[in-house]
C-alpha positions as CSV (number, residue, x, y, z in Angstrom):
1,X,-37.4,92.2,250.4
2,X,-35.1,94.8,249.3
3,X,-32.5,93.8,252.0
4,X,-32.7,90.2,250.7
5,X,-31.9,91.3,247.3
6,X,-29.0,93.4,248.4
7,X,-27.6,90.5,250.2
8,X,-28.0,88.3,247.1
9,X,-26.0,90.8,245.0
10,X,-23.4,91.0,247.6
11,X,-23.2,87.1,247.8
12,X,-22.7,87.0,244.0
13,X,-19.8,89.5,244.7
14,X,-18.1,87.1,247.0
15,X,-19.3,88.5,250.4
16,X,-19.5,85.5,252.7
17,X,-21.0,87.6,255.6
18,X,-24.2,88.4,253.3
19,X,-24.5,84.7,252.6
20,X,-24.4,84.0,256.5
21,X,-27.0,86.8,256.8
22,X,-29.3,85.0,254.4
23,X,-28.7,81.6,256.0
24,X,-29.7,83.1,259.2
25,X,-32.9,84.5,257.7
26,X,-33.8,81.2,256.2
27,X,-32.5,78.9,258.9
28,X,-35.9,77.8,260.2
29,X,-36.9,76.7,256.6
30,X,-33.6,74.9,256.0
31,X,-33.9,73.1,259.4
32,X,-37.4,72.0,259.0
33,X,-36.9,70.7,255.4
34,X,-33.7,68.8,256.5
35,X,-35.6,67.3,259.2
36,X,-38.4,66.4,257.2
37,X,-36.6,64.7,254.5
38,X,-34.2,63.1,256.8
39,X,-37.3,61.4,258.6
40,X,-38.0,60.0,255.2
41,X,-34.8,57.8,255.5
42,X,-34.7,56.9,259.2
43,X,-34.0,60.4,260.8
44,X,-30.7,59.9,262.6
45,X,-29.2,63.3,264.1
46,X,-26.2,62.7,261.7
47,X,-28.3,62.2,258.7
48,X,-30.4,65.4,259.6
49,X,-27.0,67.2,259.7
50,X,-26.1,65.8,256.3
51,X,-29.4,66.9,254.8
52,X,-28.9,70.4,256.4
53,X,-25.7,70.7,254.5
54,X,-27.1,69.5,251.4
55,X,-29.9,72.1,252.0
56,X,-27.4,74.8,252.4
57,X,-25.5,73.9,249.2
58,X,-29.0,74.0,247.4
59,X,-29.5,77.4,249.2
60,X,-26.3,78.8,247.8
61,X,-27.1,77.6,244.4
62,X,-30.4,79.3,244.7
63,X,-28.8,82.5,245.6
64,X,-26.4,82.4,242.6
65,X,-29.1,81.4,240.0
66,X,-32.1,83.5,241.2
67,X,-33.4,86.0,238.6
68,X,-35.0,89.1,240.2
69,X,-37.1,89.6,237.0
70,X,-38.7,86.0,237.2
71,X,-41.7,87.1,239.0
72,X,-41.3,84.8,241.9
73,X,-40.0,85.6,245.3
74,X,-36.7,84.5,246.3
75,X,-38.1,82.6,249.2
76,X,-40.3,80.6,247.1
77,X,-37.4,80.0,244.5
78,X,-35.1,78.8,247.4
79,X,-37.7,76.5,248.9
80,X,-38.2,74.9,245.4
81,X,-34.4,74.6,244.9
82,X,-33.9,73.1,248.4
83,X,-36.7,70.6,248.1
84,X,-35.6,69.4,244.8
85,X,-32.0,68.8,246.2
86,X,-33.3,67.0,249.3
87,X,-35.6,64.7,247.3
88,X,-32.7,63.7,245.3
89,X,-30.9,62.9,248.3
90,X,-33.7,60.8,249.5
91,X,-34.0,58.9,246.4
92,X,-30.2,58.1,246.4
93,X,-30.4,57.0,249.8
94,X,-33.4,54.7,249.2
95,X,-31.9,53.2,246.2
96,X,-28.7,52.3,248.0
97,X,-30.8,50.5,250.6
98,X,-32.2,48.3,247.9
């Protein structure tokens, strides 16, 4: 956990390698959430890639906005942020279909 917090601090200071390390640690979560939400909209591989990119943007925002004193782990916070972003994407795609 301490290693993750150190990487979060480094990302906030502009260290892109620290962000790459965090993405690598949470890659399975990002991919599974992207796949799950992509499947809600048809599930093409291109769409899954788009959802993965959206997930990574939400993950970056979670790194920037996470508060260490919030009483919640970073992983749980990031998961909620990613899920909310991907749900918004699903809603937007579904509204375009109508």
